[in-house]
N, C-alpha and C positions, 0 to 999 in steps of 0.2 A: 874358362869358364869366368866370368868377373867378379871380384870378390863385393860381398854387400857392402856400399857405401857407409860411414858413419855420419850422425846427423850433424852437422857445422854450428855451435852456437853463436850468437854476437853478442854483445853487451846491448841492453836496453836503454836508450838515451829516452828517458822522462820528459826533458824539454820540446824535445823533436817529434815528438809523439803531438801535443798540444797541437802540432802545426801538420800534423799526416793528415793524407785521405786514406780510406780503404777500401779495397777494390776484391768483389766476392768475383770468382770465375768457376764457370763447369771445364773442366779439362779433363777430355775423353782418351782413351788406347793407354789409360795407366793399370796395368793388370798387377801388379805386387808391390809389396809397401817400399823394394827399392827403386819403384819409381815416383813414388813423394817424396822419396830422400833425394833422390836426383833432383828432382824439381824444387823442394825445398833450399838443398845447397846454392845452385844455380842460382836464385831467386838473393837470398839471403847475403851474396856475397859483394851484391849490387850496393855502392856506395848510398845510393837512391833507395833503398827496403832496408827499414827497420825493424818489421815481423812479416815471417812467411807461418802459413799453418795447411796443410797439403792433408786431403786425406782422400785416399787411394779408394776404398771400398764405393762414398758416395760419387769421386768423380770431381770433387771440388778444393773449392785451396781458397785463402783469403791472404791478402797480400796488403802490408801498410806500409806507405811511401811517403816520400817526400814528394810530391806533387810540384814544385820548384823545379825538383831534381829532373823529373823525367815522366812520362806521359802513360795515361793505360795504353796506348797503343803499344810504345816500346816495349811493357809490358808483355803482354801477350806476344810480339817478336820474341821474347827472350825466351817465350816456353816454347816456341818453338824451335828454339833452335839448343835449347837446351835436349827437346827429343830427337833433333836431327841428331844430336850429339850422342844420344844413346841410344841410338837408330829403334826408336818406339813410335818415331813423328807425331810428339802430343799436337793435339789442338785444342783452342783453349777459346771461352766466349763469355764476355761480362752479363753478367745478372745482375749484379747490384754494386750501389756505391754509396758508401758514406764519409764523413769525419771520422778521423781515427778514434776522438775522444769519444765520439758517440758508439761506435763498433766495441772501443772496449770501456765503456764507461766509466772513463774518468772525471765526468762532470760530478 
């Protein structure tokens, strides 16, 4: 039996947030809070990702990332890889995008 994962925290770089983008995903095949934590932890460890929120009941994720360092296509591939690693085969689709300033109301 797999242990429950602990949520990884990452310091927030407020200067980087000004240049960041936010992508909103619908994510399928999440069936428990651990799924959300595995996705969060896998994404937040990427240098290009600044913030992540995953809501498993709603099947939605929000990723704030540095567009100079990665693409939304790469982020979708990471979601799929995390699913394969967790034997859940997550899939995701982009349902929206915005600047991080707008998403986080930094203006």
